[in-house]
C-alpha positions in Angstrom: -101.1 -9.8 46.1 -101.1 -13.2 47.8 -103.0 -12.4 51.0 -106.0 -9.9 51.7 -107.7 -8.5 54.8 -111.1 -6.6 55.5 -112.7 -5.6 58.6 -115.5 -3.4 59.8 -114.6 -0.9 62.4 -117.2 -1.7 65.2 -118.3 0.3 68.2 -116.4 -0.2 71.2 -113.4 -2.0 69.5 -111.1 0.7 70.5 -110.3 1.6 66.9 -112.8 4.5 66.4 -110.8 7.6 65.6 -107.7 5.8 65.2 -105.2 6.6 62.4 -105.4 4.1 59.4 -101.8 3.1 59.5 -101.8 2.6 63.3 -104.7 0.5 63.1 -103.2 -1.8 60.4 -100.1 -2.3 62.3 -101.9 -3.2 65.5 -104.4 -5.5 63.8 -103.1 -7.3 60.9 -100.2 -9.1 62.3 -102.6 -10.7 65.0 -103.8 -12.7 61.9 -102.0 -16.0 61.9 -101.6 -15.9 58.0 -99.6 -12.6 58.4 -97.8 -13.5 61.6 -96.4 -16.5 59.7 -94.3 -14.1 57.6 -92.0 -13.6 60.5 -91.7 -10.9 63.3 -94.6 -9.1 61.9 -94.7 -5.7 60.0 -93.6 -2.1 60.9 -95.8 0.9 60.9 -93.6 2.2 58.0 -94.4 -0.8 56.1 -98.2 -0.1 56.3 -97.7 3.6 55.4 -96.0 2.5 52.3 -98.7 0.1 51.7 -101.2 2.9 51.9 -99.1 5.1 49.6 -98.8 2.3 47.0 -102.7 2.3 46.8 -102.9 -1.3 48.4 -105.3 -0.2 51.1 -109.0 1.2 50.9 -111.6 2.6 53.2 -115.2 2.0 52.0 -113.5 1.3 48.5 -111.7 4.7 48.5 -107.9 5.5 48.8 -107.1 7.3 52.0 -104.0 8.7 53.5 -102.1 7.1 56.5 -103.3 9.7 58.9 -107.2 9.1 58.0 -109.2 8.7 61.3 -111.4 5.8 61.2 -115.0 5.9 61.9 -117.7 3.4 63.2 -118.9 1.4 60.2 -115.7 2.1 58.0 -114.8 -1.0 55.9 -111.1 -1.3 55.7 -109.5 -3.6 52.9 -105.8 -4.2 52.3 -103.7 -6.4 50.0 -100.3 -7.8 51.1 -97.9 -8.2 48.4 -95.9 -11.5 48.1 -93.0 -11.7 50.2 -89.6 -11.9 48.4 -87.9 -15.1 49.5 -84.1 -15.1 49.7 -81.9 -18.1 49.3 -81.4 -20.0 52.5 -78.0 -21.9 52.7 -77.3 -25.2 54.8 -75.1 -24.7 57.8 -73.4 -27.4 59.7 -74.9 -26.8 63.0 -75.1 -29.6 65.5 -78.6 -30.8 66.2 -79.9 -32.5 69.2 -82.2 -35.1 67.5 -84.7 -36.8 69.8 -86.3 -38.9 67.0 -85.8 -39.5 63.3 -87.3 -41.6 60.6 -88.0 -41.4 56.7 -90.7 -39.0 57.3 -89.9 -36.6 60.1 -87.6 -35.7 62.9 -88.0 -34.1 66.3 -85.3 -31.8 67.4 -84.6 -30.4 70.8 -84.1 -26.6 70.0 -81.6 -24.9 72.1 -82.2 -21.4 73.8 -81.3 -18.4 71.5 -81.9 -20.3 68.2 -84.5 -18.8 65.9 -86.6 -21.4 64.0 -86.5 -20.0 60.5 -84.8 -17.0 58.9 -86.3 -13.6 59.5 -85.3 -9.9 59.7 -82.1 -9.9 61.6 -81.7 -13.7 61.7 -80.7 -14.8 58.1 -78.3 -17.5 59.5 -77.8 -19.8 62.4 -81.3 -20.9 62.4 -83.1 -24.2 62.9 -83.9 -24.4 59.1 -80.2 -23.6 58.1 -79.1 -26.6 60.4 -81.9 -29.0 59.2 -81.0 -28.3 55.7 -77.7 -29.4 56.2 -78.7 -32.4 58.1 -81.6 -33.6 55.7 -80.2 -32.3 52.3 -83.1 -32.3 49.9 -85.6 -34.2 52.1 -87.7 -31.6 53.5 -91.3 -30.6 52.9 -91.8 -27.5 50.7 -95.3 -26.5 51.7 -94.1 -23.5 53.7 -91.7 -22.3 50.9 -88.0 -21.9 50.8 -87.8 -19.8 53.9 -89.4 -22.4 56.0 -88.7 -25.9 54.5 -90.0 -28.7 56.8 -91.2 -26.3 59.5 -94.8 -27.2 60.5 -94.8 -25.3 63.9 -92.5 -23.3 66.0 -91.6 -22.0 69.3 -90.0 -18.7 70.5 -86.2 -18.1 70.2 -85.6 -18.3 73.9 -87.9 -21.2 74.5 -86.2 -24.6 74.3 -87.5 -28.0 73.5 -89.3 -30.2 70.9 -90.0 -29.2 67.4 -91.3 -31.4 64.5 -89.5 -31.1 61.2 -91.4 -32.8 58.3 -89.2 -34.4 55.5 -92.1 -34.7 52.9 -95.2 -32.7 52.0 -97.5 -35.6 52.9 -96.1 -35.7 56.4 -96.4 -32.0 56.7 -100.1 -32.0 55.7 -101.0 -35.0 58.1 -99.2 -33.1 61.1 -100.6 -29.8 60.2 -104.0 -31.2 60.2 -103.6 -32.6 63.7 -102.3 -29.1 64.9 -105.3 -27.3 63.2 -107.6 -29.8 65.2 -105.7 -29.1 68.4 -105.2 -32.9 68.8 -101.3 -32.7 69.2 -100.0 -33.3 72.7 -97.9 -30.1 73.8 -96.7 -30.1 77.4 -94.3 -27.4 78.5 -92.4 -26.8 81.7 -91.6 -23.4 83.1 -90.8 -21.3 86.2 -93.0 -18.5 87.1 -92.7 -15.5 89.3 -94.6 -15.7 92.5 -96.3 -18.4 94.3 -99.3 -19.9 92.6 -102.1 -20.9 95.0 -104.2 -23.3 92.9 -102.7 -26.7 92.3 -104.1 -26.6 88.8 -106.3 -24.6 86.5 -107.2 -23.4 83.1 -106.7 -19.9 81.3 -109.3 -19.5 78.5 -108.6 -16.0 77.1 -108.1 -14.9 73.4 -104.8 -13.7 72.5 -103.9 -11.3 69.8 -101.7 -8.5 68.9 -101.3 -5.8 71.7 -103.4 -2.8 70.6 -100.6 -0.2 71.1 -97.4 -2.2 71.0 -97.2 -4.4 67.8 -94.1 -6.4 69.3 -96.2 -7.8 72.0 -99.3 -10.1 72.4 -102.2 -9.5 74.7 -104.9 -11.6 76.3 -108.6 -10.8 76.4 -108.2 -8.4 73.4 -111.3 -8.0 71.1 -109.6 -9.1 67.9 -107.8 -12.0 69.6 -107.8 -15.6 68.6 -109.2 -18.2 70.9 -106.6 -19.5 73.2 -106.7 -22.2 76.2 -103.8 -23.1 78.4 -104.1 -25.7 81.2 -101.5 -25.4 84.1 -100.4 -27.6 87.1 -98.2 -26.9 90.0 -95.0 -29.0 90.3 -93.2 -27.4 93.0 -93.7 -24.2 94.9 -90.8 -22.2 96.3 -90.5 -19.0 98.5 -90.8 -16.7 95.4 -91.3 -18.9 92.5 -93.4 -21.8 91.1 -92.4 -24.6 88.9 -95.2 -25.6 86.6 -96.4 -27.7 83.7 -98.5 -26.3 80.9 -100.7 -28.2 78.3 -101.7 -26.3 75.3 -105.0 -26.7 73.6 -104.1 -24.0 71.2 -100.9 -22.7 70.1 -101.0 -19.0 69.7 -98.0 -16.8 69.6 -96.5 -16.1 73.1 -99.6 -18.1 74.5 -98.2 -19.3 77.8 -96.2 -16.1 78.4 -99.3 -14.0 77.9 -101.7 -16.3 79.9 -99.5 -16.5 82.9 -98.6 -12.9 83.0 -102.4 -12.2 83.0 -102.8 -14.2 86.2 -100.1 -12.0 87.6 -97.4 -14.8 87.5 -95.2 -14.1 84.3 -92.6 -16.4 83.4 -89.2 -15.9 85.2 -86.9 -14.1 82.8 -89.5 -12.9 80.5 -88.4 -9.4 79.8 -91.3 -8.6 77.5 -94.4 -9.7 80.0 -92.7 -9.7 83.3 -92.4 -6.0 83.9 -89.1 -6.3 85.8 -85.5 -7.7 85.7 -84.7 -11.2 87.0 -82.3 -11.6 89.8 -80.8 -14.3 87.8 -78.5 -14.2 84.5 -81.1 -15.5 82.1 -81.4 -15.3 78.3 -85.3 -14.8 78.1 -88.0 -16.7 79.6 -87.7 -20.0 81.4 -89.8 -22.1 79.3 -89.2 -25.8 77.7 -91.3 -27.6 75.3 -90.9 -30.7 76.8 -93.5 -33.3 75.5 -94.6 -33.5 72.1 -97.1 -36.2 70.8 -99.1 -36.9 67.7 -100.4 -39.6 65.2 -97.5 -40.7 62.9 -98.3 -39.9 59.2 -97.1 -43.4 58.1 -97.8 -45.9 60.8 -100.9 -44.0 62.1 -99.7 -44.9 65.6 -99.3 -42.3 68.5 -95.8 -41.1 68.9 -94.9 -39.3 71.9 -91.2 -37.7 72.6 -89.8 -35.9 75.7 -87.1 -33.6 75.6 -84.9 -33.4 78.6 -84.7 -30.1 80.5 -81.8 -28.0 79.4 -78.8 -27.7 81.9 -79.4 -24.1 82.6 -83.1 -25.0 83.7 -82.1 -27.8 86.2 -79.4 -25.7 87.6 -81.7 -22.8 88.2 -84.1 -25.1 89.9 -81.5 -26.3 92.3 -80.4 -22.6 92.9 -84.1 -21.6 93.8 -84.5 -24.7 96.1 -81.6 -23.3 98.3 -82.8 -19.8 98.4 
């Protein structure tokens, strides 16, 4: 087993009297080490994990329907993922910057960053493997060569791809120290009153819906989003977001927590958009970091996609 997990059930955590399998499916994917596997694990995965003897409560094997008690120590071992062969594909890339160490790609809407369940081809990894041939970092394994960070499938914009391990480690260290500049543009529902502000709420896996994230949960990771209003409309607000941290769905969850979900976000908006949109209206515009070879600051902007600018014009006329 390559990864392990252990936690004590605490009073007020919301997990007392919870089924063991349901607890694991809610909590484990919220840890970044497990989330990096892809889209998380299903409840059936954890039921099999329990049946196979990979989960213990207070050192003893239990069944999936075991009800947790305060003070229980839950430990789990996650077997190594089986990595399949990923093939290069001749997919056009919008390259914003490239040198011998890295490239910055403007990812289009609908493209998954790396292969996962249901997306074995057509990903950014398939495209950069064709473009870079054998020049990609291997730190994240065969499934995610060159990938040092990622954005959601329906979020557009800048992604750094590393061509060697030295660059990967250098940039990953900056990401871990929250020193990478990451500014996004988005359109949210409703009119935001404050010109600017900060959301400082931990983000973690939703306690009852493992496909969603939630703000303010007890098991969440620290998350900070700075926001600034760029333009107000009658029913929407055009905004800029700057990230201190990069949690899964962070901007989407934080804005929804303020009552201003991103336009088109079917997961967190709670309603349908009046426009024909493919997911949330969110664009990773600016990425900035210290270059691994020159040690100089490099900042690149990804232009807004056509659908975004057309949508802004349409909203201005409403």
